[in-house]
C-alpha positions as CSV (number, residue, x, y, z in Angstrom):
1,X,29.5,-48.4,-8.0
2,X,27.2,-48.3,-11.0
3,X,25.6,-45.1,-9.6
4,X,29.0,-43.3,-9.6
5,X,29.8,-44.5,-13.1
6,X,26.5,-43.1,-14.5
7,X,27.1,-39.7,-12.8
8,X,30.7,-39.6,-14.2
9,X,29.3,-40.1,-17.7
10,X,26.8,-37.3,-17.2
11,X,29.5,-34.9,-16.1
12,X,31.6,-35.7,-19.2
13,X,28.7,-35.3,-21.6
14,X,27.6,-32.1,-20.0
15,X,31.0,-30.4,-20.2
16,X,30.7,-29.6,-23.9
17,X,27.4,-27.9,-23.3
18,X,28.8,-25.8,-20.5
19,X,31.6,-24.6,-22.7
20,X,28.9,-22.8,-24.7
21,X,27.7,-21.1,-21.6
22,X,29.9,-18.1,-21.2
23,X,28.2,-16.0,-18.6
24,X,30.2,-13.0,-17.5
25,X,27.6,-11.5,-15.0
26,X,27.0,-8.4,-17.2
27,X,23.4,-9.3,-17.6
28,X,23.0,-10.2,-13.9
29,X,24.4,-6.8,-13.0
30,X,22.0,-5.1,-15.4
31,X,19.0,-6.9,-13.9
32,X,20.1,-6.3,-10.3
33,X,20.8,-2.6,-10.9
34,X,17.4,-2.2,-12.6
35,X,15.4,-3.9,-9.9
36,X,17.1,-1.9,-7.2
37,X,16.5,1.4,-8.9
38,X,14.4,4.2,-7.3
39,X,11.6,3.8,-9.9
40,X,10.7,0.4,-8.4
41,X,10.5,1.8,-4.8
42,X,12.1,-1.3,-3.2
43,X,9.7,-3.7,-5.0
44,X,7.2,-3.4,-2.2
45,X,3.7,-2.1,-1.9
46,X,4.4,1.6,-1.6
47,X,3.6,3.5,-4.9
48,X,3.2,0.2,-6.8
49,X,6.8,-0.8,-6.6
50,X,6.1,-4.5,-6.9
51,X,3.8,-4.2,-9.8
52,X,6.2,-2.0,-11.7
53,X,8.9,-4.7,-11.1
54,X,6.6,-7.4,-12.4
55,X,6.2,-5.6,-15.7
56,X,10.0,-5.4,-16.0
57,X,10.4,-9.1,-15.3
58,X,7.7,-10.1,-17.8
59,X,9.5,-8.1,-20.5
60,X,12.7,-9.9,-19.7
61,X,11.0,-13.2,-19.9
62,X,9.5,-12.4,-23.3
63,X,13.0,-11.2,-24.4
64,X,14.5,-14.5,-23.2
65,X,12.0,-16.4,-25.4
66,X,9.8,-17.9,-22.7
67,X,6.3,-18.8,-23.6
68,X,3.5,-17.3,-21.5
69,X,1.0,-19.7,-19.9
70,X,-1.2,-16.8,-18.6
71,X,-2.1,-13.4,-20.1
72,X,1.0,-11.1,-20.0
73,X,2.9,-13.8,-18.1
74,X,0.9,-12.7,-15.0
75,X,-1.0,-14.7,-12.4
76,X,-3.2,-12.2,-10.6
77,X,-4.2,-12.4,-6.9
78,X,-4.5,-10.0,-3.9
79,X,-3.7,-9.9,-0.2
80,X,-3.8,-7.3,2.6
81,X,-0.7,-5.3,3.4
82,X,0.2,-2.6,6.0
83,X,2.1,0.4,4.5
84,X,4.0,3.1,6.4
85,X,3.0,6.2,4.4
86,X,5.4,8.9,5.7
87,X,8.7,9.1,7.5
88,X,8.2,7.9,11.1
89,X,9.5,10.1,13.8
90,X,11.1,9.0,17.1
91,X,12.7,11.1,19.9
92,X,13.9,9.8,23.3
93,X,15.0,12.2,26.0
94,X,15.4,14.9,23.3
95,X,17.5,12.6,21.1
96,X,16.1,12.5,17.6
97,X,16.7,9.3,15.6
98,X,17.0,9.0,11.8
99,X,14.5,6.6,10.2
100,X,16.1,3.7,8.3
101,X,19.6,4.4,9.6
102,X,19.1,4.6,13.3
103,X,15.6,3.1,13.9
104,X,12.8,1.1,12.3
105,X,9.2,1.1,13.2
106,X,7.4,-2.2,13.1
107,X,5.9,-3.0,9.7
108,X,2.6,-3.8,11.4
109,X,2.5,-0.4,13.1
110,X,-0.9,1.5,13.3
111,X,-1.4,5.2,13.1
112,X,0.1,6.5,16.4
113,X,1.1,9.9,17.7
114,X,2.6,10.0,21.2
115,X,4.2,12.8,23.2
116,X,4.8,11.4,26.7
117,X,6.5,12.6,29.8
118,X,6.9,9.8,32.3
119,X,5.9,10.1,35.8
120,X,3.1,8.9,38.1
121,X,0.6,8.0,35.4
122,X,2.7,7.3,32.3
123,X,5.0,4.4,33.2
124,X,8.1,2.9,31.5
125,X,9.4,-0.5,32.3
126,X,13.0,-1.7,31.4
127,X,13.5,-5.4,30.4
128,X,17.2,-6.3,30.7
129,X,19.0,-9.5,30.1
130,X,20.9,-9.0,33.3
131,X,17.6,-9.2,35.3
132,X,17.2,-13.0,34.7
133,X,19.3,-16.1,34.0
134,X,19.1,-18.5,31.1
135,X,17.1,-21.0,33.0
136,X,14.6,-18.4,34.3
137,X,14.1,-17.3,30.7
138,X,13.3,-20.8,29.6
139,X,11.1,-21.6,32.5
140,X,9.0,-18.4,32.2
141,X,6.3,-19.8,29.9
142,X,3.8,-17.3,31.3
143,X,4.6,-13.8,30.1
144,X,2.8,-12.2,33.0
145,X,4.9,-14.2,35.4
146,X,8.1,-13.0,33.7
147,X,6.9,-9.4,33.8
148,X,6.1,-9.6,37.5
149,X,9.5,-11.2,38.2
150,X,11.2,-8.2,36.6
151,X,9.4,-5.9,39.1
152,X,6.4,-4.9,37.1
153,X,3.3,-5.6,39.2
154,X,1.0,-3.5,37.0
155,X,0.6,-6.0,34.2
156,X,0.0,-4.3,30.9
157,X,-2.5,-1.7,32.0
158,X,-0.5,1.3,33.5
159,X,2.9,1.1,31.8
160,X,2.5,2.6,28.3
161,X,6.0,1.6,27.1
162,X,8.4,-1.3,27.6
163,X,12.1,-0.8,26.8
164,X,14.0,-4.0,25.8
165,X,17.7,-3.8,26.4
166,X,20.2,-5.4,24.0
167,X,20.2,-9.1,24.6
168,X,22.8,-11.8,24.0
169,X,21.7,-14.0,21.1
170,X,21.2,-17.1,23.3
171,X,18.8,-15.3,25.6
172,X,16.8,-13.8,22.8
173,X,16.4,-17.2,21.1
174,X,15.5,-18.9,24.4
175,X,12.7,-16.3,25.1
176,X,11.7,-15.4,21.6
177,X,8.1,-16.4,22.3
178,X,7.9,-14.0,25.2
179,X,9.4,-11.1,23.2
180,X,7.0,-11.8,20.3
181,X,4.1,-11.8,22.7
182,X,5.3,-8.6,24.3
183,X,5.7,-6.7,21.0
184,X,2.2,-7.8,20.0
185,X,0.6,-6.6,23.3
186,X,2.5,-3.5,24.4
187,X,4.3,-0.5,22.9
188,X,8.0,-1.4,22.9
189,X,11.4,0.0,22.0
190,X,14.1,-2.6,21.5
191,X,17.7,-1.4,21.6
192,X,20.4,-3.0,19.5
193,X,24.2,-2.6,19.4
194,X,24.4,-2.3,15.6
195,X,22.1,-4.2,13.2
196,X,18.4,-3.7,12.8
197,X,16.2,-5.4,10.2
198,X,12.7,-4.6,8.8
199,X,9.9,-6.8,7.4
200,X,6.6,-6.7,5.7
201,X,3.2,-7.3,7.4
202,X,-0.2,-8.4,6.0
203,X,-1.8,-7.2,9.2
204,X,-1.9,-4.1,11.5
205,X,-1.2,-4.2,15.2
206,X,-2.9,-2.2,17.9
207,X,0.5,-1.2,19.4
208,X,3.8,0.2,18.1
209,X,7.2,-1.4,18.2
210,X,10.5,0.2,17.4
211,X,14.0,-1.2,16.8
212,X,16.7,1.3,17.7
213,X,20.5,1.3,17.3
214,X,21.9,2.6,20.6
215,X,23.4,6.0,20.1
216,X,26.9,7.1,21.3
217,X,25.1,9.1,24.0
218,X,23.4,5.9,25.3
219,X,24.1,7.0,28.9
220,X,21.4,9.6,28.4
221,X,19.0,6.8,27.8
222,X,20.3,4.4,30.5
223,X,20.3,7.1,33.1
224,X,16.5,7.2,32.9
225,X,13.7,7.8,30.4
226,X,12.0,11.1,30.9
227,X,10.2,11.7,27.6
228,X,9.4,9.9,24.4
229,X,7.8,11.3,21.2
230,X,6.8,9.4,18.1
231,X,4.6,9.8,15.1
232,X,3.7,7.0,12.7
233,X,1.3,7.2,9.8
234,X,0.2,3.9,8.2
235,X,-2.6,2.4,6.2
236,X,-4.0,-1.1,5.6
237,X,-5.1,-2.0,2.1
238,X,-5.7,-4.9,-0.2
239,X,-2.9,-4.9,-2.8
240,X,-3.4,-6.5,-6.2
241,X,-0.2,-8.4,-7.1
242,X,1.1,-10.9,-9.6
243,X,3.3,-13.9,-9.9
244,X,5.3,-13.8,-13.2
245,X,5.3,-17.1,-15.0
246,X,7.0,-18.3,-18.2
247,X,7.8,-21.8,-19.7
248,X,10.1,-23.6,-22.1
249,X,8.5,-26.8,-23.5
250,X,10.7,-30.0,-23.1
251,X,12.0,-31.8,-26.1
252,X,11.1,-35.3,-25.0
253,X,9.2,-35.0,-21.7
254,X,6.8,-32.1,-22.4
255,X,4.3,-33.3,-19.7
256,X,7.0,-33.4,-16.9
257,X,8.3,-30.2,-15.4
258,X,11.2,-28.6,-13.6
259,X,10.4,-25.4,-11.7
260,X,13.0,-22.7,-11.3
261,X,11.8,-19.9,-9.0
262,X,12.8,-16.8,-7.1
263,X,10.8,-14.1,-5.3
264,X,11.1,-10.6,-6.8
265,X,9.3,-8.6,-4.1
266,X,11.1,-6.9,-1.2
267,X,10.2,-4.5,1.6
268,X,9.6,-1.3,-0.4
269,X,9.8,1.9,1.5
270,X,9.3,2.8,5.2
271,X,7.8,6.2,4.4
272,X,9.3,8.4,1.7
273,X,13.0,8.5,2.5
274,X,13.9,5.0,3.6
275,X,14.0,2.6,0.7
276,X,15.0,-1.1,1.0
277,X,16.7,-2.0,-2.4
278,X,16.9,-5.8,-1.8
279,X,19.9,-6.5,-4.0
280,X,20.8,-9.8,-2.5
281,X,17.3,-10.4,-1.3
282,X,16.3,-11.0,-4.0
283,X,17.2,-9.1,-7.1
284,X,20.1,-11.5,-7.5
285,X,17.8,-14.5,-7.4
286,X,15.6,-13.0,-10.2
287,X,18.7,-12.4,-12.3
288,X,19.7,-16.1,-11.8
289,X,16.4,-17.5,-13.0
290,X,16.4,-15.1,-16.0
291,X,19.9,-16.2,-16.9
292,X,18.9,-19.8,-16.7
293,X,15.9,-19.1,-18.9
294,X,18.1,-17.5,-21.5
295,X,20.4,-20.5,-21.5
296,X,17.6,-23.0,-21.8
297,X,15.9,-21.1,-24.7
298,X,19.2,-21.7,-26.6
299,X,19.7,-25.2,-25.3
300,X,16.2,-26.8,-25.1
301,X,15.9,-29.2,-22.1
302,X,14.3,-32.7,-22.1
303,X,11.9,-31.7,-19.4
304,X,9.6,-28.7,-19.7
305,X,10.8,-25.9,-17.5
306,X,8.6,-23.4,-15.7
307,X,10.2,-20.2,-14.5
308,X,8.3,-18.3,-11.8
309,X,9.1,-14.9,-10.1
310,X,6.9,-14.9,-7.0
311,X,5.6,-11.8,-5.2
312,X,4.4,-11.7,-1.6
313,X,7.3,-13.7,-0.2
314,X,8.4,-11.1,2.4
315,X,4.8,-10.8,3.6
316,X,4.7,-14.5,4.4
317,X,5.2,-16.7,1.3
318,X,1.9,-15.5,0.0
319,X,2.5,-15.6,-3.8
320,X,4.0,-19.1,-3.8
321,X,1.2,-20.3,-1.5
322,X,-1.3,-19.0,-4.0
323,X,0.4,-20.7,-6.9
324,X,0.6,-24.0,-5.0
325,X,-3.2,-23.9,-4.6
326,X,-3.8,-22.5,-8.1
327,X,-1.1,-23.8,-10.4
328,X,-0.8,-22.8,-14.0
329,X,0.9,-26.1,-14.9
330,X,0.2,-29.7,-13.7
331,X,1.8,-29.3,-10.4
332,X,2.0,-33.0,-9.4
333,X,3.9,-33.7,-12.6
334,X,6.8,-31.6,-11.3
335,X,10.0,-33.6,-11.3
336,X,11.9,-31.0,-9.2
337,X,11.8,-27.4,-8.0
338,X,14.8,-25.2,-7.4
339,X,14.3,-21.9,-5.5
340,X,17.0,-19.2,-5.7
341,X,17.2,-16.7,-2.9
342,X,20.1,-14.7,-1.5
343,X,22.5,-15.7,-4.3
344,X,24.6,-12.5,-4.7
345,X,27.8,-13.6,-2.8
346,X,29.2,-17.2,-2.7
347,X,32.6,-16.8,-1.1
348,X,31.9,-19.6,1.4
349,X,29.7,-21.8,-0.9
350,X,26.0,-22.5,-0.7
351,X,23.5,-24.0,1.7
352,X,20.7,-26.2,0.5
353,X,17.5,-26.2,2.5
354,X,15.8,-29.6,2.1
355,X,19.2,-31.2,1.3
356,X,18.8,-33.4,4.3
357,X,15.2,-34.3,3.2
358,X,15.8,-35.2,-0.5
359,X,19.1,-37.0,0.0
360,X,19.3,-38.7,-3.4
361,X,19.1,-35.4,-5.2
362,X,21.5,-33.8,-2.8
363,X,24.1,-36.5,-3.4
364,X,23.9,-35.9,-7.1
365,X,24.3,-32.1,-6.6
366,X,27.2,-32.6,-4.2
367,X,28.9,-35.1,-6.5
368,X,28.8,-32.6,-9.4
369,X,30.3,-29.9,-7.3
370,X,33.1,-32.2,-6.0
371,X,33.9,-33.2,-9.5
372,X,34.1,-29.7,-10.9
373,X,35.0,-27.6,-7.8
374,X,32.4,-25.0,-8.7
375,X,31.8,-23.9,-5.2
376,X,33.9,-24.0,-2.0
377,X,31.4,-26.3,-0.3
378,X,27.7,-27.2,-0.2
379,X,26.1,-27.5,3.2
380,X,22.7,-29.1,3.7
381,X,19.8,-28.4,6.0
382,X,16.5,-29.9,6.8
383,X,13.1,-28.5,5.9
384,X,12.3,-24.9,6.8
385,X,9.5,-22.5,6.0
386,X,11.9,-19.7,5.1
387,X,11.4,-19.2,1.3
388,X,9.1,-20.1,-1.6
389,X,10.0,-23.8,-1.9
390,X,8.1,-24.6,1.3
391,X,4.5,-24.9,0.1
392,X,5.6,-27.2,-2.7
393,X,7.8,-29.5,-0.7
394,X,4.9,-29.8,1.8
395,X,2.8,-31.1,-1.1
396,X,5.5,-33.8,-1.7
397,X,7.3,-32.1,-4.6
398,X,11.1,-32.5,-4.3
399,X,12.3,-29.0,-3.8
400,X,15.6,-27.3,-2.9
401,X,16.1,-23.7,-1.7
402,X,19.7,-22.7,-2.0
403,X,21.3,-19.6,-0.8
404,X,24.9,-18.4,-0.9
405,X,27.3,-17.5,2.0
406,X,29.8,-14.7,2.1
407,X,31.3,-11.9,4.2
408,X,28.6,-9.3,3.7
409,X,25.9,-9.0,6.3
410,X,23.3,-6.6,4.8
411,X,19.9,-8.1,5.1
412,X,16.4,-6.5,5.3
413,X,18.0,-3.1,5.7
414,X,18.7,0.0,3.6
415,X,22.3,-1.2,2.9
416,X,21.4,-4.2,0.7
417,X,22.5,-2.4,-2.5
418,X,23.9,-3.7,-5.8
419,X,27.5,-2.3,-5.2
420,X,27.9,-4.6,-2.2
421,X,27.3,-7.8,-4.2
422,X,30.5,-9.6,-5.2
423,X,28.6,-12.2,-7.3
424,X,31.7,-14.4,-6.5
425,X,29.9,-17.7,-6.9
426,X,27.2,-16.6,-9.3
427,X,28.5,-18.0,-12.6
428,X,29.5,-21.3,-11.1
429,X,26.2,-21.7,-9.3
430,X,24.5,-21.4,-12.6
431,X,26.8,-24.0,-14.1
432,X,26.1,-26.3,-11.1
433,X,22.3,-25.8,-11.7
434,X,22.6,-26.7,-15.4
435,X,24.6,-29.9,-14.7
436,X,22.2,-30.8,-11.9
437,X,19.2,-30.5,-14.2
438,X,21.0,-32.5,-16.9
439,X,21.6,-35.3,-14.3
440,X,17.9,-35.2,-13.3
441,X,16.9,-35.4,-17.0
442,X,18.9,-38.5,-17.5
């Protein structure tokens, strides 16, 4: 009972502060539009898109009044990345596919130029969901066994291409290890009904994989593969990147910290013509931490607050991993970490990764939301290595990663653009964060 009384008092005392916080999303729109602009090249590793974005964010941190704890707000590091240098080409049975819109080449693709007519020596093997049942998928732990079951007795020597038919989601999940293994060891083309997604890769494969949206003339493909042409130009290189870090000293607990983070990198470009803007993922998250930074510069917090825009997230949480091993503030004096990713919608509320792990903090967050009805609902999940919170929570630092839900479905594709973001729950999510940090401070 006493717990609930204390929380109620915190809500009432925090209300007057929130009345001063009149955020109308204009600044958020400005940041999102800027980060998704062509000059930043999708904030990836093609034509220095990520580095240009970092300079923009550092200027915004300086404008917000954050103190730098490293030269230029930057923490330098490097990692390998594979880049697709020119527009990839794909043609099947004379049907030419448009890169970005109709097909994607694997982010780990090597240089490859193929013009194949299938016959006695160049083989093609279909892998279809209808070939095997759920139980057989789950029992086929040996990939070679599964390939042989499907009628391929040649292993991976003679066939130069495997075609993976569109699969029901349950079958794909059940056999994801096999599909992953196959795409690492053979040239593959996976067909999808509608949505295809790209990624970033810190390594280069020896084989090529394509994800293709089935055309209206799919019968020309299903009737038999006669020829396939593709051309991919790529390059592996070490890329010098930065995390962007700023701080606001606390008024009474200067040696204790709250971390507010978001990754600013995205997928960049697949060649010259296919740019991945990454509005929801994660220009909106960057806007949110900058908005919070502007608020706390005007309303100094009790705890010191560290704001970090990470790079390298899309390539495997590389930037946050580097910071966790080379922190610029006393990491183990961190009271809490909040990571903002995919926060451009909010019609259906938010989901909190680690909410089921750090239950006390989640109860506080949920109670604040219930009292103020900021968001439709707050769901909780267990731990997951799906964003930049992960390395820190593995070190024992209490950390949430929250993301919003809504009707839009653009993710890791060329359609994740600013004009599709509703920002429906943006303002109230910021208010929720402010009250949550106030509760932690008390």
